Biopython code that builds the backbone (N, CA, C, O; Angstrom):
import numpy as np
from Bio.PDB.StructureBuilder import StructureBuilder

atoms = [
    (1, "UNK", "N", (-37.690, 12.481, 6.523)),
    (1, "UNK", "CA", (-38.074, 11.220, 5.934)),
    (1, "UNK", "C", (-37.407, 11.018, 4.568)),
    (1, "UNK", "O", (-37.094, 9.890, 4.185)),
    (2, "UNK", "N", (-37.194, 12.114, 3.840)),
    (2, "UNK", "CA", (-36.578, 12.018, 2.515)),
    (2, "UNK", "C", (-35.148, 11.520, 2.587)),
    (2, "UNK", "O", (-34.692, 10.819, 1.684)),
    (3, "UNK", "N", (-34.424, 11.874, 3.661)),
    (3, "UNK", "CA", (-33.043, 11.405, 3.818)),
    (3, "UNK", "C", (-33.004, 9.891, 3.988)),
    (3, "UNK", "O", (-32.136, 9.216, 3.434)),
    (4, "UNK", "N", (-33.950, 9.365, 4.759)),
    (4, "UNK", "CA", (-33.974, 7.924, 4.980)),
    (4, "UNK", "C", (-34.331, 7.164, 3.714)),
    (4, "UNK", "O", (-33.827, 6.065, 3.483)),
    (5, "UNK", "N", (-35.193, 7.740, 2.901)),
    (5, "UNK", "CA", (-35.571, 7.091, 1.648)),
    (5, "UNK", "C", (-34.365, 7.019, 0.714)),
    (5, "UNK", "O", (-34.146, 5.997, 0.064)),
    (6, "UNK", "N", (-33.586, 8.092, 0.641)),
    (6, "UNK", "CA", (-32.415, 8.074, -0.239)),
    (6, "UNK", "C", (-31.350, 7.105, 0.282)),
    (6, "UNK", "O", (-30.667, 6.446, -0.503)),
    (7, "UNK", "N", (-31.212, 7.021, 1.601)),
    (7, "UNK", "CA", (-30.251, 6.070, 2.165)),
    (7, "UNK", "C", (-30.701, 4.644, 1.896)),
    (7, "UNK", "O", (-29.888, 3.797, 1.526)),
    (8, "UNK", "N", (-31.991, 4.368, 2.078)),
    (8, "UNK", "CA", (-32.506, 3.027, 1.798)),
    (8, "UNK", "C", (-32.409, 2.695, 0.312)),
    (8, "UNK", "O", (-32.138, 1.549, -0.048)),
    (9, "UNK", "N", (-32.626, 3.676, -0.547)),
    (9, "UNK", "CA", (-32.496, 3.444, -1.986)),
    (9, "UNK", "C", (-31.049, 3.119, -2.345)),
    (9, "UNK", "O", (-30.800, 2.220, -3.148)),
    (10, "UNK", "N", (-30.092, 3.842, -1.758)),
    (10, "UNK", "CA", (-28.684, 3.556, -2.020)),
    (10, "UNK", "C", (-28.307, 2.172, -1.499)),
    (10, "UNK", "O", (-27.588, 1.433, -2.171)),
    (11, "UNK", "N", (-28.783, 1.820, -0.317)),
    (11, "UNK", "CA", (-28.518, 0.496, 0.237)),
    (11, "UNK", "C", (-29.119, -0.599, -0.641)),
    (11, "UNK", "O", (-28.507, -1.647, -0.849)),
    (12, "UNK", "N", (-30.323, -0.343, -1.151)),
    (12, "UNK", "CA", (-30.951, -1.308, -2.056)),
    (12, "UNK", "C", (-30.160, -1.485, -3.333)),
    (12, "UNK", "O", (-30.022, -2.604, -3.827)),
    (13, "UNK", "N", (-29.634, -0.386, -3.879)),
    (13, "UNK", "CA", (-28.813, -0.481, -5.093)),
    (13, "UNK", "C", (-27.528, -1.254, -4.841)),
    (13, "UNK", "O", (-27.090, -2.030, -5.690)),
    (14, "UNK", "N", (-26.929, -1.046, -3.689)),
    (14, "UNK", "CA", (-25.705, -1.775, -3.357)),
    (14, "UNK", "C", (-25.989, -3.266, -3.231)),
    (14, "UNK", "O", (-25.240, -4.091, -3.754)),
    (15, "UNK", "N", (-27.065, -3.611, -2.543)),
    (15, "UNK", "CA", (-27.425, -5.024, -2.400)),
    (15, "UNK", "C", (-27.762, -5.654, -3.748)),
    (15, "UNK", "O", (-27.379, -6.791, -4.021)),
    (16, "UNK", "N", (-28.477, -4.911, -4.586)),
    (16, "UNK", "CA", (-28.804, -5.405, -5.920)),
    (16, "UNK", "C", (-27.538, -5.627, -6.748)),
    (16, "UNK", "O", (-27.423, -6.635, -7.445)),
    (17, "UNK", "N", (-26.602, -4.703, -6.675)),
    (17, "UNK", "CA", (-25.342, -4.853, -7.409)),
    (17, "UNK", "C", (-24.568, -6.074, -6.912)),
    (17, "UNK", "O", (-23.971, -6.795, -7.711)),
    (18, "UNK", "N", (-24.576, -6.308, -5.599)),
    (18, "UNK", "CA", (-23.883, -7.477, -5.060)),
    (18, "UNK", "C", (-24.522, -8.765, -5.556)),
    (18, "UNK", "O", (-23.820, -9.713, -5.908)),
    (19, "UNK", "N", (-25.847, -8.803, -5.585)),
    (19, "UNK", "CA", (-26.544, -10.001, -6.071)),
    (19, "UNK", "C", (-26.259, -10.210, -7.552)),
    (19, "UNK", "O", (-26.038, -11.340, -7.986)),
    (20, "UNK", "N", (-26.261, -9.133, -8.332)),
    (20, "UNK", "CA", (-25.970, -9.240, -9.770)),
    (20, "UNK", "C", (-24.559, -9.777, -9.993)),
    (20, "UNK", "O", (-24.352, -10.613, -10.873)),
    (21, "UNK", "N", (-23.594, -9.313, -9.217)),
    (21, "UNK", "CA", (-22.215, -9.785, -9.373)),
    (21, "UNK", "C", (-22.116, -11.267, -9.010)),
    (21, "UNK", "O", (-21.442, -12.026, -9.706)),
    (22, "UNK", "N", (-22.771, -11.684, -7.940)),
    (22, "UNK", "CA", (-22.730, -13.094, -7.548)),
    (22, "UNK", "C", (-23.398, -13.996, -8.583)),
    (22, "UNK", "O", (-22.885, -15.072, -8.890)),
    (23, "UNK", "N", (-24.534, -13.567, -9.121)),
    (23, "UNK", "CA", (-25.215, -14.358, -10.148)),
    (23, "UNK", "C", (-24.369, -14.418, -11.423)),
    (23, "UNK", "O", (-24.263, -15.473, -12.050)),
    (24, "UNK", "N", (-23.770, -13.289, -11.805)),
    (24, "UNK", "CA", (-22.904, -13.281, -12.993)),
    (24, "UNK", "C", (-21.713, -14.212, -12.794)),
    (24, "UNK", "O", (-21.291, -14.888, -13.732)),
    (25, "UNK", "N", (-21.180, -14.251, -11.602)),
    (25, "UNK", "CA", (-20.065, -15.159, -11.322)),
    (25, "UNK", "C", (-20.498, -16.614, -11.491)),
    (25, "UNK", "O", (-19.784, -17.412, -12.097)),
    (26, "UNK", "N", (-21.654, -16.950, -10.961)),
    (26, "UNK", "CA", (-22.155, -18.332, -11.094)),
    (26, "UNK", "C", (-22.387, -18.703, -12.552)),
    (26, "UNK", "O", (-22.090, -19.824, -12.967)),
    (27, "UNK", "N", (-22.917, -17.764, -13.326)),
    (27, "UNK", "CA", (-23.232, -18.065, -14.716)),
    (27, "UNK", "C", (-21.995, -18.114, -15.610)),
    (27, "UNK", "O", (-21.965, -18.880, -16.573)),
    (28, "UNK", "N", (-20.983, -17.318, -15.312)),
    (28, "UNK", "CA", (-19.820, -17.208, -16.189)),
    (28, "UNK", "C", (-18.640, -18.074, -15.778)),
    (28, "UNK", "O", (-17.625, -18.096, -16.473)),
    (29, "UNK", "N", (-18.750, -18.786, -14.664)),
    (29, "UNK", "CA", (-17.651, -19.626, -14.217)),
    (29, "UNK", "C", (-17.484, -20.797, -15.167)),
    (29, "UNK", "O", (-18.464, -21.443, -15.539)),
    (30, "UNK", "N", (-16.242, -21.075, -15.565)),
    (30, "UNK", "CA", (-15.968, -22.131, -16.531)),
    (30, "UNK", "C", (-16.230, -23.497, -15.917)),
    (30, "UNK", "O", (-16.889, -24.331, -16.536)),
    (31, "UNK", "N", (-15.748, -23.731, -14.762)),
    (31, "UNK", "CA", (-15.926, -25.024, -14.110)),
    (31, "UNK", "C", (-15.012, -25.115, -12.921)),
    (31, "UNK", "O", (-14.128, -24.281, -12.729)),
    (32, "UNK", "N", (-15.231, -26.121, -12.134)),
    (32, "UNK", "CA", (-14.395, -26.312, -10.955)),
    (32, "UNK", "C", (-13.600, -27.593, -11.106)),
    (32, "UNK", "O", (-14.014, -28.523, -11.797)),
    (33, "UNK", "N", (-12.473, -27.626, -10.461)),
    (33, "UNK", "CA", (-11.630, -28.813, -10.469)),
    (33, "UNK", "C", (-11.532, -29.350, -9.052)),
    (33, "UNK", "O", (-11.864, -28.658, -8.090)),
    (34, "UNK", "N", (-11.082, -30.570, -8.935)),
    (34, "UNK", "CA", (-10.940, -31.156, -7.607)),
    (34, "UNK", "C", (-9.666, -30.664, -6.926)),
    (34, "UNK", "O", (-9.554, -30.732, -5.702)),
    (35, "UNK", "N", (-8.704, -30.167, -7.711)),
    (35, "UNK", "CA", (-7.469, -29.643, -7.132)),
    (35, "UNK", "C", (-7.709, -28.226, -6.615)),
    (35, "UNK", "O", (-8.508, -27.485, -7.187)),
    (36, "UNK", "N", (-7.020, -27.847, -5.535)),
    (36, "UNK", "CA", (-7.176, -26.477, -5.062)),
    (36, "UNK", "C", (-6.562, -25.487, -6.054)),
    (36, "UNK", "O", (-5.538, -25.761, -6.679)),
    (37, "UNK", "N", (-7.196, -24.368, -6.177)),
    (37, "UNK", "CA", (-6.719, -23.346, -7.099)),
    (37, "UNK", "C", (-5.607, -22.559, -6.414)),
    (37, "UNK", "O", (-5.768, -22.109, -5.280)),
    (38, "UNK", "N", (-4.484, -22.394, -7.101)),
    (38, "UNK", "CA", (-3.343, -21.666, -6.554)),
    (38, "UNK", "C", (-3.223, -20.331, -7.284)),
    (38, "UNK", "O", (-2.693, -20.292, -8.395)),
    (39, "UNK", "N", (-3.698, -19.243, -6.693)),
    (39, "UNK", "CA", (-3.656, -17.964, -7.391)),
    (39, "UNK", "C", (-2.271, -17.334, -7.426)),
    (39, "UNK", "O", (-2.029, -16.427, -8.222)),
    (40, "UNK", "N", (-1.363, -17.795, -6.584)),
    (40, "UNK", "CA", (-0.033, -17.196, -6.520)),
    (40, "UNK", "C", (0.966, -18.056, -7.267)),
    (40, "UNK", "O", (0.718, -19.237, -7.512)),
    (41, "UNK", "N", (2.069, -17.480, -7.621)),
    (41, "UNK", "CA", (3.173, -18.163, -8.301)),
    (41, "UNK", "C", (2.750, -18.764, -9.625)),
    (41, "UNK", "O", (3.322, -19.767, -10.052)),
    (42, "UNK", "N", (1.774, -18.185, -10.282)),
    (42, "UNK", "CA", (1.281, -18.634, -11.588)),
    (42, "UNK", "C", (0.836, -20.086, -11.562)),
    (42, "UNK", "O", (0.989, -20.801, -12.552)),
    (43, "UNK", "N", (0.292, -20.520, -10.453)),
    (43, "UNK", "CA", (-0.214, -21.880, -10.333)),
    (43, "UNK", "C", (0.819, -22.887, -9.866)),
    (43, "UNK", "O", (0.481, -24.050, -9.646)),
    (44, "UNK", "N", (2.079, -22.469, -9.708)),
    (44, "UNK", "CA", (3.116, -23.399, -9.244)),
    (44, "UNK", "C", (2.926, -23.671, -7.753)),
    (44, "UNK", "O", (2.384, -22.841, -7.023)),
    (45, "UNK", "N", (3.368, -24.816, -7.324)),
    (45, "UNK", "CA", (3.259, -25.162, -5.911)),
    (45, "UNK", "C", (4.249, -24.331, -5.096)),
    (45, "UNK", "O", (5.403, -24.189, -5.501)),
    (46, "UNK", "N", (3.824, -23.780, -3.958)),
    (46, "UNK", "CA", (4.745, -22.988, -3.134)),
    (46, "UNK", "C", (5.819, -23.868, -2.513)),
    (46, "UNK", "O", (5.598, -25.046, -2.233)),
    (47, "UNK", "N", (6.989, -23.271, -2.306)),
    (47, "UNK", "CA", (8.103, -24.028, -1.732)),
    (47, "UNK", "C", (8.188, -23.889, -0.224)),
    (47, "UNK", "O", (8.908, -24.656, 0.415)),
    (48, "UNK", "N", (7.480, -22.940, 0.364)),
    (48, "UNK", "CA", (7.506, -22.764, 1.807)),
    (48, "UNK", "C", (6.103, -22.502, 2.306)),
    (48, "UNK", "O", (5.207, -22.181, 1.525)),
    (49, "UNK", "N", (5.913, -22.637, 3.587)),
    (49, "UNK", "CA", (4.597, -22.455, 4.188)),
    (49, "UNK", "C", (4.183, -20.991, 4.139)),
    (49, "UNK", "O", (5.030, -20.100, 4.190)),
    (50, "UNK", "N", (2.899, -20.746, 4.040)),
    (50, "UNK", "CA", (2.396, -19.375, 3.925)),
    (50, "UNK", "C", (2.657, -18.567, 5.188)),
    (50, "UNK", "O", (2.745, -17.340, 5.121)),
    (51, "UNK", "N", (2.783, -19.223, 6.334)),
    (51, "UNK", "CA", (3.006, -18.517, 7.587)),
    (51, "UNK", "C", (4.472, -18.524, 8.005)),
    (51, "UNK", "O", (4.786, -18.303, 9.175)),
    (52, "UNK", "N", (5.375, -18.779, 7.052)),
    (52, "UNK", "CA", (6.796, -18.772, 7.401)),
    (52, "UNK", "C", (7.228, -17.359, 7.764)),
    (52, "UNK", "O", (6.643, -16.381, 7.300)),
    (53, "UNK", "N", (8.242, -17.264, 8.584)),
    (53, "UNK", "CA", (8.685, -15.967, 9.078)),
    (53, "UNK", "C", (9.706, -15.340, 8.144)),
    (53, "UNK", "O", (10.504, -16.021, 7.500)),
    (54, "UNK", "N", (9.650, -14.025, 8.099)),
    (54, "UNK", "CA", (10.647, -13.269, 7.352)),
    (54, "UNK", "C", (11.831, -12.989, 8.272)),
    (54, "UNK", "O", (11.694, -12.952, 9.494)),
    (55, "UNK", "N", (12.981, -12.796, 7.664)),
    (55, "UNK", "CA", (14.146, -12.430, 8.457)),
    (55, "UNK", "C", (13.966, -11.006, 8.962)),
    (55, "UNK", "O", (13.334, -10.179, 8.304)),
    (56, "UNK", "N", (14.522, -10.728, 10.126)),
    (56, "UNK", "CA", (14.332, -9.434, 10.768)),
    (56, "UNK", "C", (14.924, -8.294, 9.944)),
    (56, "UNK", "O", (14.512, -7.146, 10.109)),
    (57, "UNK", "N", (15.866, -8.578, 9.073)),
    (57, "UNK", "CA", (16.463, -7.518, 8.237)),
    (57, "UNK", "C", (15.438, -6.896, 7.292)),
    (57, "UNK", "O", (15.567, -5.728, 6.926)),
    (58, "UNK", "N", (14.430, -7.655, 6.898)),
    (58, "UNK", "CA", (13.439, -7.112, 5.981)),
    (58, "UNK", "C", (12.618, -6.006, 6.625)),
    (58, "UNK", "O", (12.136, -5.113, 5.929)),
    (59, "UNK", "N", (12.451, -6.050, 7.934)),
    (59, "UNK", "CA", (11.686, -5.005, 8.604)),
    (59, "UNK", "C", (12.403, -3.659, 8.512)),
    (59, "UNK", "O", (11.758, -2.627, 8.333)),
    (60, "UNK", "N", (13.708, -3.661, 8.629)),
    (60, "UNK", "CA", (14.475, -2.422, 8.493)),
    (60, "UNK", "C", (14.345, -1.860, 7.089)),
    (60, "UNK", "O", (14.142, -0.659, 6.905)),
    (61, "UNK", "N", (14.462, -2.727, 6.111)),
    (61, "UNK", "CA", (14.326, -2.278, 4.725)),
    (61, "UNK", "C", (12.924, -1.736, 4.480)),
    (61, "UNK", "O", (12.755, -0.738, 3.780)),
    (62, "UNK", "N", (11.926, -2.387, 5.053)),
    (62, "UNK", "CA", (10.551, -1.924, 4.888)),
    (62, "UNK", "C", (10.349, -0.554, 5.519)),
    (62, "UNK", "O", (9.706, 0.312, 4.926)),
    (63, "UNK", "N", (10.886, -0.351, 6.703)),
    (63, "UNK", "CA", (10.743, 0.944, 7.356)),
    (63, "UNK", "C", (11.457, 2.047, 6.580)),
    (63, "UNK", "O", (10.942, 3.160, 6.467)),
    (64, "UNK", "N", (12.637, 1.746, 6.045)),
    (64, "UNK", "CA", (13.331, 2.744, 5.230)),
    (64, "UNK", "C", (12.546, 3.062, 3.961)),
    (64, "UNK", "O", (12.449, 4.220, 3.555)),
    (65, "UNK", "N", (11.987, 2.027, 3.343)),
    (65, "UNK", "CA", (11.174, 2.261, 2.151)),
    (65, "UNK", "C", (9.977, 3.136, 2.481)),
    (65, "UNK", "O", (9.679, 4.075, 1.743)),
    (66, "UNK", "N", (9.284, 2.844, 3.579)),
    (66, "UNK", "CA", (8.123, 3.638, 3.948)),
    (66, "UNK", "C", (8.501, 5.085, 4.251)),
    (66, "UNK", "O", (7.766, 6.010, 3.904)),
    (67, "UNK", "N", (9.644, 5.276, 4.898)),
    (67, "UNK", "CA", (10.079, 6.642, 5.203)),
    (67, "UNK", "C", (10.294, 7.431, 3.919)),
    (67, "UNK", "O", (9.867, 8.581, 3.819)),
    (68, "UNK", "N", (10.949, 6.826, 2.945)),
    (68, "UNK", "CA", (11.211, 7.558, 1.712)),
    (68, "UNK", "C", (9.978, 7.625, 0.817)),
    (68, "UNK", "O", (9.857, 8.539, 0.002)),
    (69, "UNK", "N", (9.075, 6.681, 0.957)),
    (69, "UNK", "CA", (7.827, 6.750, 0.214)),
    (69, "UNK", "C", (6.970, 7.901, 0.730)),
    (69, "UNK", "O", (6.383, 8.638, -0.063)),
    (70, "UNK", "N", (6.892, 8.061, 2.033)),
    (70, "UNK", "CA", (6.156, 9.176, 2.614)),
    (70, "UNK", "C", (6.846, 10.495, 2.284)),
    (70, "UNK", "O", (6.189, 11.520, 2.102)),
    (71, "UNK", "N", (8.163, 10.461, 2.210)),
    (71, "UNK", "CA", (8.897, 11.665, 1.801)),
    (71, "UNK", "C", (8.454, 12.115, 0.413)),
    (71, "UNK", "O", (8.279, 13.308, 0.169)),
    (72, "UNK", "N", (8.275, 11.165, -0.486)),
    (72, "UNK", "CA", (7.854, 11.535, -1.837)),
    (72, "UNK", "C", (6.436, 12.113, -1.835)),
    (72, "UNK", "O", (6.134, 13.004, -2.630)),
    (73, "UNK", "N", (5.575, 11.621, -0.961)),
    (73, "UNK", "CA", (4.239, 12.205, -0.854)),
    (73, "UNK", "C", (4.319, 13.669, -0.436)),
    (73, "UNK", "O", (3.618, 14.521, -0.982)),
    (74, "UNK", "N", (5.184, 13.951, 0.540)),
    (74, "UNK", "CA", (5.350, 15.335, 0.970)),
    (74, "UNK", "C", (5.972, 16.192, -0.129)),
    (74, "UNK", "O", (5.622, 17.362, -0.282)),
    (75, "UNK", "N", (6.889, 15.609, -0.889)),
    (75, "UNK", "CA", (7.558, 16.398, -1.927)),
    (75, "UNK", "C", (6.615, 16.729, -3.076)),
    (75, "UNK", "O", (6.748, 17.796, -3.675)),
    (76, "UNK", "N", (5.666, 15.854, -3.406)),
    (76, "UNK", "CA", (4.708, 16.178, -4.459)),
    (76, "UNK", "C", (3.838, 17.357, -4.044)),
    (76, "UNK", "O", (3.623, 18.284, -4.826)),
    (77, "UNK", "N", (3.344, 17.319, -2.828)),
    (77, "UNK", "CA", (2.531, 18.447, -2.353)),
    (77, "UNK", "C", (3.373, 19.722, -2.258)),
    (77, "UNK", "O", (2.899, 20.813, -2.575)),
    (78, "UNK", "N", (4.610, 19.575, -1.825)),
    (78, "UNK", "CA", (5.506, 20.726, -1.711)),
    (78, "UNK", "C", (5.778, 21.334, -3.078)),
    (78, "UNK", "O", (5.837, 22.556, -3.213)),
    (79, "UNK", "N", (5.944, 20.492, -4.093)),
    (79, "UNK", "CA", (6.254, 20.990, -5.434)),
    (79, "UNK", "C", (5.111, 21.834, -5.998)),
    (79, "UNK", "O", (5.336, 22.710, -6.834)),
    (80, "UNK", "N", (3.900, 21.572, -5.545)),
    (80, "UNK", "CA", (2.766, 22.345, -6.049)),
    (80, "UNK", "C", (2.701, 23.742, -5.456)),
    (80, "UNK", "O", (2.188, 24.658, -6.098)),
    (81, "UNK", "N", (3.211, 23.923, -4.244)),
    (81, "UNK", "CA", (3.054, 25.219, -3.577)),
    (81, "UNK", "C", (4.374, 25.946, -3.359)),
    (81, "UNK", "O", (4.379, 27.022, -2.761)),
    (82, "UNK", "N", (5.485, 25.400, -3.819)),
    (82, "UNK", "CA", (6.776, 26.019, -3.540)),
    (82, "UNK", "C", (6.888, 27.404, -4.172)),
    (82, "UNK", "O", (7.516, 28.292, -3.596)),
    (83, "UNK", "N", (6.295, 27.600, -5.334)),
    (83, "UNK", "CA", (6.382, 28.910, -5.991)),
    (83, "UNK", "C", (5.605, 29.965, -5.200)),
    (83, "UNK", "O", (6.013, 31.125, -5.147)),
    (84, "UNK", "N", (4.507, 29.573, -4.597)),
    (84, "UNK", "CA", (3.710, 30.520, -3.824)),
    (84, "UNK", "C", (4.336, 30.812, -2.469)),
    (84, "UNK", "O", (4.225, 31.928, -1.960)),
    (85, "UNK", "N", (4.994, 29.818, -1.880)),
    (85, "UNK", "CA", (5.528, 29.951, -0.520)),
    (85, "UNK", "C", (6.861, 30.697, -0.494)),
    (85, "UNK", "O", (7.160, 31.409, 0.465)),
    (86, "UNK", "N", (7.648, 30.534, -1.536)),
    (86, "UNK", "CA", (8.913, 31.250, -1.600)),
    (86, "UNK", "C", (10.071, 30.475, -1.010)),
    (86, "UNK", "O", (10.056, 29.246, -0.952)),
    (87, "UNK", "N", (11.084, 31.223, -0.570)),
    (87, "UNK", "CA", (12.329, 30.605, -0.091)),
    (87, "UNK", "C", (12.130, 29.848, 1.213)),
    (87, "UNK", "O", (12.883, 28.917, 1.499)),
    (88, "UNK", "N", (11.142, 30.221, 2.007)),
    (88, "UNK", "CA", (10.888, 29.511, 3.257)),
    (88, "UNK", "C", (10.528, 28.056, 3.033)),
    (88, "UNK", "O", (10.918, 27.190, 3.817)),
    (89, "UNK", "N", (9.781, 27.779, 1.960)),
    (89, "UNK", "CA", (9.403, 26.408, 1.646)),
    (89, "UNK", "C", (10.616, 25.586, 1.238)),
    (89, "UNK", "O", (10.703, 24.400, 1.557)),
    (90, "UNK", "N", (11.551, 26.213, 0.532)),
    (90, "UNK", "CA", (12.765, 25.505, 0.125)),
    (90, "UNK", "C", (13.607, 25.163, 1.349)),
    (90, "UNK", "O", (14.138, 24.057, 1.445)),
    (91, "UNK", "N", (13.734, 26.090, 2.270)),
    (91, "UNK", "CA", (14.497, 25.836, 3.499)),
    (91, "UNK", "C", (13.847, 24.722, 4.306)),
    (91, "UNK", "O", (14.536, 23.836, 4.812)),
    (92, "UNK", "N", (12.523, 24.762, 4.428)),
    (92, "UNK", "CA", (11.826, 23.722, 5.174)),
    (92, "UNK", "C", (12.021, 22.353, 4.546)),
    (92, "UNK", "O", (12.178, 21.366, 5.263)),
    (93, "UNK", "N", (12.014, 22.273, 3.214)),
    (93, "UNK", "CA", (12.200, 20.981, 2.552)),
    (93, "UNK", "C", (13.607, 20.458, 2.778)),
    (93, "UNK", "O", (13.793, 19.256, 2.967)),
    (94, "UNK", "N", (14.601, 21.338, 2.761)),
    (94, "UNK", "CA", (15.962, 20.869, 3.001)),
    (94, "UNK", "C", (16.160, 20.442, 4.454)),
    (94, "UNK", "O", (16.939, 19.528, 4.724)),
    (95, "UNK", "N", (15.473, 21.084, 5.387)),
    (95, "UNK", "CA", (15.522, 20.629, 6.778)),
    (95, "UNK", "C", (14.894, 19.247, 6.886)),
    (95, "UNK", "O", (15.431, 18.372, 7.566)),
    (96, "UNK", "N", (13.769, 19.047, 6.225)),
    (96, "UNK", "CA", (13.094, 17.748, 6.222)),
    (96, "UNK", "C", (13.985, 16.673, 5.613)),
    (96, "UNK", "O", (14.114, 15.581, 6.168)),
    (97, "UNK", "N", (14.598, 16.978, 4.480)),
    (97, "UNK", "CA", (15.495, 16.010, 3.844)),
    (97, "UNK", "C", (16.723, 15.747, 4.706)),
    (97, "UNK", "O", (17.227, 14.624, 4.734)),
    (98, "UNK", "N", (17.209, 16.766, 5.407)),
    (98, "UNK", "CA", (18.346, 16.574, 6.310)),
    (98, "UNK", "C", (18.006, 15.638, 7.454)),
    (98, "UNK", "O", (18.826, 14.805, 7.842)),
    (99, "UNK", "N", (16.794, 15.768, 8.002)),
    (99, "UNK", "CA", (16.374, 14.857, 9.063)),
    (99, "UNK", "C", (16.281, 13.418, 8.563)),
    (99, "UNK", "O", (16.694, 12.487, 9.254)),
    (100, "UNK", "N", (15.741, 13.246, 7.372)),
    (100, "UNK", "CA", (15.682, 11.898, 6.811)),
    (100, "UNK", "C", (17.078, 11.344, 6.542)),
    (100, "UNK", "O", (17.343, 10.167, 6.789)),
    (101, "UNK", "N", (17.953, 12.182, 6.043)),
    (101, "UNK", "CA", (19.316, 11.721, 5.776)),
    (101, "UNK", "C", (20.033, 11.379, 7.068)),
    (101, "UNK", "O", (20.840, 10.449, 7.098)),
    (102, "UNK", "N", (19.754, 12.114, 8.135)),
    (102, "UNK", "CA", (20.350, 11.772, 9.432)),
    (102, "UNK", "C", (19.877, 10.392, 9.883)),
    (102, "UNK", "O", (20.653, 9.628, 10.458)),
    (103, "UNK", "N", (18.618, 10.071, 9.628)),
    (103, "UNK", "CA", (18.120, 8.739, 9.954)),
    (103, "UNK", "C", (18.794, 7.652, 9.147)),
    (103, "UNK", "O", (19.088, 6.581, 9.677)),
    (104, "UNK", "N", (19.043, 7.909, 7.870)),
    (104, "UNK", "CA", (19.730, 6.922, 7.030)),
    (104, "UNK", "C", (21.175, 6.741, 7.488)),
    (104, "UNK", "O", (21.673, 5.617, 7.551)),
    (105, "UNK", "N", (21.844, 7.845, 7.807)),
    (105, "UNK", "CA", (23.231, 7.754, 8.287)),
    (105, "UNK", "C", (23.290, 6.965, 9.595)),
    (105, "UNK", "O", (24.192, 6.152, 9.795)),
    (106, "UNK", "N", (22.327, 7.210, 10.481)),
    (106, "UNK", "CA", (22.280, 6.470, 11.741)),
    (106, "UNK", "C", (22.056, 4.981, 11.485)),
    (106, "UNK", "O", (22.728, 4.144, 12.088)),
    (107, "UNK", "N", (21.112, 4.639, 10.591)),
    (107, "UNK", "CA", (20.864, 3.231, 10.273)),
    (107, "UNK", "C", (22.093, 2.594, 9.645)),
    (107, "UNK", "O", (22.413, 1.442, 9.936)),
    (108, "UNK", "N", (22.778, 3.330, 8.791)),
    (108, "UNK", "CA", (23.983, 2.821, 8.152)),
    (108, "UNK", "C", (25.075, 2.593, 9.192)),
    (108, "UNK", "O", (25.757, 1.568, 9.168)),
    (109, "UNK", "N", (25.240, 3.552, 10.107)),
    (109, "UNK", "CA", (26.269, 3.435, 11.134)),
    (109, "UNK", "C", (26.000, 2.263, 12.077)),
    (109, "UNK", "O", (26.936, 1.601, 12.525)),
    (110, "UNK", "N", (24.736, 2.006, 12.376)),
    (110, "UNK", "CA", (24.367, 0.911, 13.271)),
    (110, "UNK", "C", (24.407, -0.443, 12.573)),
    (110, "UNK", "O", (24.256, -1.472, 13.231)),
    (111, "UNK", "N", (24.603, -0.466, 11.268)),
    (111, "UNK", "CA", (24.705, -1.723, 10.533)),
    (111, "UNK", "C", (23.361, -2.279, 10.094)),
    (111, "UNK", "O", (23.264, -3.461, 9.765)),
    (112, "UNK", "N", (22.335, -1.460, 10.082)),
    (112, "UNK", "CA", (21.011, -1.937, 9.698)),
    (112, "UNK", "C", (20.918, -2.254, 8.212)),
    (112, "UNK", "O", (20.025, -2.989, 7.790)),
    (113, "UNK", "N", (21.822, -1.713, 7.424)),
    (113, "UNK", "CA", (21.789, -1.943, 5.977)),
    (113, "UNK", "C", (22.731, -3.043, 5.527)),
    (113, "UNK", "O", (22.831, -3.311, 4.330)),
    (114, "UNK", "N", (23.430, -3.691, 6.464)),
    (114, "UNK", "CA", (24.316, -4.803, 6.113)),
    (114, "UNK", "C", (23.493, -6.076, 5.980)),
    (114, "UNK", "O", (22.558, -6.295, 6.750)),
    (115, "UNK", "N", (23.834, -6.912, 5.013)),
    (115, "UNK", "CA", (23.086, -8.154, 4.796)),
    (115, "UNK", "C", (23.820, -9.371, 5.332)),
    (115, "UNK", "O", (23.231, -10.447, 5.430)),
    (116, "UNK", "N", (25.063, -9.230, 5.672)),
    (116, "UNK", "CA", (25.812, -10.401, 6.185)),
    (116, "UNK", "C", (26.284, -10.171, 7.587)),
    (116, "UNK", "O", (26.925, -11.042, 8.174)),
]
sb = StructureBuilder()
sb.init_structure("model")
sb.init_model(0)
sb.init_chain("A")
sb.init_seg("    ")
for serial, (resi, resn, name, xyz) in enumerate(atoms, 1):
    if name == "N":
        sb.init_residue(resn, " ", resi, " ")
    sb.init_atom(name, np.array(xyz, "f"), 0.0, 1.0, " ", f" {name:<3s}", serial, name[0])
structure = sb.get_structure()
């Protein structure tokens, strides 16, 4: 029964915090205008529709960015334990980097990095 009481107490605190935030928002709001609020582009009117399509080249760039971003995540963790692991960790990291570089060379050879 004690577990349920603590869960209900936590749920009550969350609901109370949500109500407090909503009331504070109502009290501290400066005012409303009849024009729609544009949070993007510093209030400037957008030049294209929000659902416009991106060119397919951006997907390749995004995938390459994600690959190297995840690589950096692995390298941070690797840097913390490389001294304890020894030379095997260094070899494994170079194999990992070689695989990533092979992917970049393949993308380059296939023309995925060309913009024209």
